[in-house]
N, C-alpha and C positions, 0 to 999 in steps of 0.2 A: 548322056549325065543329065538329067532335067534336075531344077531347082527342087528343094523339099520344104516344103511347109511343115514347122514343128506346131502342135496343137496342144491342147490339154486334154484332149480325151480322142482316143481312136475312134473312126466310123467304121463299125462292124457291121456285115451284114451275113446271114446265113449261109449263103452260098457264094460271095464273093469279098475278096479283102482289099482295100484300097493300098497299093502298094506305095503311093505317092505322098503316104501322111505316116511321118514318123511318129508316132506314140510315145508316149511317157508315161508312164506308171508312175501314180502318184499316193502317198500316205495320206488321206485326207484325215483322219482322225488325229494327223500331228497337225494339221493347221494353226498357223498362229496369226493373230493380228495385233499390231504394235503401232505405238506412236501416232494417237489420233490428234488431228491438228484443223484448223479452221480453214476452208478453202476458196468456199462459196463468195465472200464479202471479197476477201484478197483479190480474187479472180475477175470481180467484177470492177474492182478499182484499178486494175490492171488493164481490163478492158476499154475502159472510160479514155486510160492516159494512151494507149494504143490508137484509138478514134480520133484523139485530138493531135494524132502524128509528133509527140514529144519525145517519143524515142529517137525518131530520126532528127528531131530539132536538134537534142541535146548531145546526141552521140558525136554528133561532127564539130562539137564545141568542148567539150570536156573531157572525153575517152584520150587514153595516151597508150601507146605499144608498151611503156614500160611497166604499168599496173595489170597485175596478174586479174582482175576484176575490172570489168567497165564501168566509168563512174556514172555513167547515166544509166546503169543497172542500179546502183547505189542510192541514186536520187531517186529513182521511182521507189525503192523501198522505203526512204524517207517520208516520201508524200504521200502513198499508199497507208502507212502507218499512222500519221497525222491525221487522214481522212476515216479511218476505221477504229483507233484505238490510241488516242493522241500518247506518246510520250518522251521521255528525253531520247537521247541518243546511246546513254547507257543502259535504260530501260529495252531498247528495243537490241542491243546487243546482249543483253543479259537474259531477257526471258521472252519479249516478244517472236522474235524471229523463231525461234524453236518451238511457240504454238501456233504457228501457222505454214501454210503452204508456199511462202515464198519462194523456198528454194527451187521448188518444181516449177512454180511459175517463173522465174527469174532465169532458170536453168542455171543455177549456181549454188556452190557449197555455202558452210558457213564463214567462208573468206570476205563474203558481200557485207557481212553485218560486223566484221572486225570493228571494234570500236575506233583504234585511229584513223582508219577509213572511212568512216563515218562524218570524221569531226573534218578530214582533209577534202572531201567531197563539199562541207559547206562553204570552205575557202574559196573553193573555183566557182562558184554559180553567181554572185552577186554583181558582176562585169554585163552581165545579159539579161536584165531584168528588163529595162527597155525594149530590148528586141523580144524579147518572149510575149511583152504586152502588146508588141504591134502583131506578133503571129498568130495569138489565142484572137484577136478583133478579127483578122481575116478568116481563121477556121470558123468564129462562131457565125460570121455574115455568111459563109459559104453551107454552113449545116443548118442553119435557123432562119435565114433572111432576117437577119436582126438588124433595126433601124438607130443610129447612134443620134438622132436630134433634140434628144431630150437627155441631161445627163446629172445625176444627182451627187451632190458634195456633200461632205462630213467629219467628222474628226473623232476620234475616241483614243484612250490612253491604255496601254498595258504596262504591269507593274514589275518592279525586279525584287528577287529575294537576294537580300545583301545590297553592300554599299556600291557595287560596280566602280572603282576608282579609274579602271581603264578605260571609262566610256564616256566619253565628252557629252553624248545626247542626254544620260540619264541622270536627269533633276527631279527636283521635288516641283509639284506644280500643282492644279487643280485637277483632282483624281476624280474620272467618271467611274471606279471603280470603289468609290468609297475607301481607297486605301493610301490617305494623304502621310500615312509613315512610311511610306514607301518611294523610293526614288521609281520614275515613271518615263516613258516615251511617250509620243503622239505618233499616231497613224492617220494620215489623212486618205480619205479613199474615194475614187470617183467611179460610181457604178452607173447602169443603165436602168431605166425602169424594171428590166426583167431580172433584176439581179445580178447582172454580169459584170464582172471588174474591169475597167479600164486600165488604168492606173492607179498606184500608190507613192507615197513618199512618208519616209521615218523622219521625225521633227526631233528637237529636243523638246524633254517633257515641259518644261517652264514657257514653251512657246504659246503666245496671244493667239488664241485661232481666229482673232482679226485681222492679223498679219499673213494668213496662209493664201490666200484665193488666190493673188492676183500671179503668184509665180505657177501656180499648178493650173490656172487657164493660159498663160503664157504658154508652158511646157505640154500642154495637149494640143495646141495649133502649131507648134512646130512638129511634134510628131505624126498628126492626122492632119492638119492644115487646117484653114480658117472656113466656116460653115457657119451656117445659121441655126446654131445650138441653143437651147433654153437650159439655163442653169437651174437647178433648183436647190435652194439653201434653207437651212434652219435660221431663225432670227438673229442667233449671238452670230453668226459667223461674218456677214457682210457690214461695214462700216457706211457711213453716209459718205466719205471721200471714194471708198472702194467700190459703192454704186454709181457714184457720178463718173468714174473713170470707166467703167463698164459701158454708162450710155455713151460716152464721146466715141469710144471701140466700136460701137454699134454690138456689144453682146448682151442679147436677150437673158434675163432671168425672171424667176419668179420665188420670193422670198417672205418668209415670215415677219411681221412687224410687231414691235411692243406695244402690247392695247393700249400704253398709257398715250400714245399718239393718235387713240381714235377720237380723243376730246378735239384737235384740231380740223377735224372732217365730219363732227357728228351734225351740224348745222345741215351741211350739204348733203350727209348720206339719208336724212330723216326725208328727204323729198322723194327719193330712188324708192321705187316697188320692190319688194321681195320675191325671190325665185324660190321654189320650192325643189330642192334637191332629192330628198326622200322624205320618209316619213318622220327622220330625228333633225334634220339638217336642211336650214332655209340659206341663201344668199342674196346679199345686194350688192353694186358695184357702182365707181365714180370714176371717171376717165378726167384728168387733170393734169397738165403741164406735161404732156408725153407720156406718162405713166397712168397705170388703171389700178383703184384701189377695191379690194373686195374685203366686206365685211360678211364673216359667216357665223351661224348660231346656232350650236349644237345642242339640242335639249339632253342627250346621254352624256356628254361631257360637265353639262352645267349642274346634273342630278351629282355627277362624281366629285365634281369639285366643292359643291357646298357639304356633299357628306363627310367629306376629308377634312374642312373647315371645322365641321362642328363638332367631330369626333378630337381634333386639336384644341378647339376651344372648351371641350367639356373636359380633358386631363388639364388645359391650363388652369381652369376656374377650381377643379380639385385642389391641385398642387397648392394656389393660394391660400386655399380655405386651410390646408393642413399647416403652411407657414404662419397663420396667426397663432399656433402653439410654440413657436420659436421663442427665445428671448435674447439669446446671442445673437448681436447685429452680422457677424462674420459668416457664423455657419449660416446665417439667414441670406444673406448677399450671395453665398454661394450657390445655395440652393436655388435661389431666385435667378441667377444667370441660366442654370440648367435647364429651368423652365422655361425661360424665353427664347432659348435656344430652338427647344423641340418644337416649342408654338407656333415658331417661323413668322411671318407677316400677322399671322391670326393675333399675335399680342398685342399689334398696335388698337385692337378694339377694344382693349381694356385699359382705360385710367389707372394708374398704379401709383399709389404715394407711400414713399419708401423713407425709414425713418433716417435721421441726420448722422453724421459720423459721430461715433461718442454716444448716442440714445440706445437704450435697449428697445427692442420690440416690443409694442403694444398696441392696443385698439386705437389709440390717440393717434399715434404717427405713423399705421399701416392701416391704410385700407384701399380699396380698389370699386370700379363702378365700369359699369359698361356703355361703350359709347354707341350708338345707335348711328347717329350720323357717318362715322366711319366704317358701320359693320353696312348701312346701306349702300356706300359708296364702293364697298370690295364687292357686294353681291351683284351689283350692277354688270359687271362684266364678266361674270361668269359664263363658261359657255361659249365665248366668242373668239374667234381667230381674226387676224386684221393683216389682209396679204396686200403686197404690191408687186407689179407686173412691169415691164414693157411692152407688153404683148396688147397692144391697143387694138379695139376692135372685135372682141373674142368674149363672148357670154360669159356670165359670173357663174354658173353651174360649170362649164369644160373648165376654168381656170381651178375653181374648188376639186375638181376630179383629177385635174394634173398635179395640185398640191398633193395629196393622198399619196401620191407615188412615193413622197417622201419617207413613208413607213417601210417601204422597201430595204432602205439604206439601213434603217433601224434591225431590222431583222438580218441583213449582213454581219452587222457587228454583233447580234445575239448568237449567231451559228459561229463565228468567229473564236467569239471567246468561251461559249459553252460545247458546241459538238466537237470544235478542233483545238479549244484550249491552248489558246496562245496565249495565256497567261496563266501563272507568271512566269516570268524568264528566268530561267537559272543560268544563262551564259554572262559573261561579265567582259566580254571583250566587244567594242564596237560592232565588228565585221561580224563578229558571229550573232549577234543581237539582231542584225539587219537579216542575216541570212536565215537566221529560224525566223522571222516574219515573212521573209519571202518563200519558204517551204510551207507555213500555211496558207500564204496569198496563192499558191499553186495547189493546193490540197482544196481551196474552197472554190478555184477554178475547176475541177473534178465535181465538185459537189453542184456547182449550178449548173455544169453542162448535164448531169445527171437528172436533176431537178426539172429541165427543161424538157428531156426526153420522158419523163414522166407526165409532165405537164400537157404532152401531145396525145400522148396515149394512154396514161391513166391517173387524170387530175388527183384520185384520192389519195394517192399515195404520196409518202415523201421519202426523200434520196436516204435517210438514216432509217426509217422503217426498213425499207426496199435492204438495206445491206445488212440489219441486224435478222430479218428473215433468211436470208441467201446464208447467213453464216451457220446455221445449221446445216449445211451442207458441208460434210467433213471429207478430211482425206486419210487413208489408214494405209500401212506398209502389211502386206500380204507375203507371207513366206509359209510354202510347201513343200516337204521333203519329198524326195523322189526314193523309187524302188532302189536305185544305183546310189545312193548316199550323196546324190547333188540335192541343191534348194533350189526351187523355183520361185524367185521375188519379182515383187510388181508392187508400184504405187498405184491406189484406186480411191477415187472419191464415190461417198454415198449418191446412191439414186436420188433424183431430187422426188419431192414431194408434188402435189398435186398443186399447191401453192408457189412452190417454186417453179414448176412448171408454168403457172398462170403469169409469172413476173416476167420470166423470159420471152414468152410470148408477145406480152404487152410491149417489149424493150427490144423485139425482133433480135434475140440473139440466141446463140447456142452453146451450149458448154463444149468445152474441148474434147475430143476423143481421147479415150482410156488409153494410158501407156502400156506399150507392150510387155509381156512378162520376160525376166532373164534368167537365165541358169547359171548357177554358179555350184562351182566343188567345195566340197566341206573344207579341204586345204586354204581357199581363196577366202570362206568365211571367217575361219579360225586365223 
């Protein structure tokens, strides 16, 4: 009794018949294709998750024998959704899961997307945030040979829909999303120059940026040990007291400095020679009292700043001319306030005489003149950057190129807010809000990993473009009735096209094998 392999078609020969093959007569004319759903992008997200070893990391921490579905698979579902088509847990439950092949990839039925189970998963993951950050750092070091001698630090905000009375961190504050009408939280993020996140903290929405740095530095040194790292920051984050504390602790930094401080070093910088970085940027530097100050002049930034100022001034002057037709002082003052707010600092270039309280607006008590001295003082600093660092002995060109890495963390925030839709937050409980941001953080980790793999093999492609391209590989349910009344059923993904094959080749990946067909009787189907 030899095992018999069932196939779709019998192999016939005119002279011999293969007795080892169990042929199944099929009614090809009655074939049915149903439930088309996206496969390629979900598969790549799950593959990246597995490459980072996150299945192993989470399964031993949050899975329980009591649950019919492993919570590690539930978390995988949430993170992949945030990577591909971000939505709420309600959206995943009601819409997205059925539109994808995640049931096939997770080897789970709809129970994995049950609404309450998604929320319970969020409640389990927060205690392991720092452990995950340490684990991912080791994984990336092993995969990409990353160095962590330069770290970028910055903050952003994300706002809420609703008042969030149960969240002590939800406060009104300076919104970087221009939503001052909404409560918010701050996210303080530390990344490498390559865009790999090291750690983050969720802070109250009214936290002053200048008070956040030293706590994060202490946490990083506790987690990863003290090392000769350089911290890159924007000018709004550190205070003079913070920088003095960093120098005392031997912590190196490279930060932007308000341009108004340039006047203190102007006389000494005049004697220094310019060094050309490229056609648009030139730099010079000065070492003084254990610090190095770098003055950079960018022609492109100068043209941009002057164009913005000219546009604002033009609108401001046009608005002032229209105000000459006003007569009621209250309406006049309201409109003037709006114009000055829109003009920003440019309003200081125009001297405005306004009517006294109780006076009607007229040409005698309302006039405006252009202040050329203030305008010249304003354009004097156009296109300039002023940096300071503890890295003495380095060339100004090298320091400037290092500071330009600060653009990478701005790109991280852009991806978190646009590609991964970290805002707005619909959760109200503090723990759920923190878990929502944690899921977005893990999703960004997948995106950063995929981006690095593309950078090494296909630098012209972005991670979002690759996911969108592979989303055209779909999965279908194929049903073929047999002659004896049974039904042959299988799940099949569509054959990858040439551009899909090229992407898979660049990433050194292969699609999983097609699943074997299964035969069901009509009684089971009914």
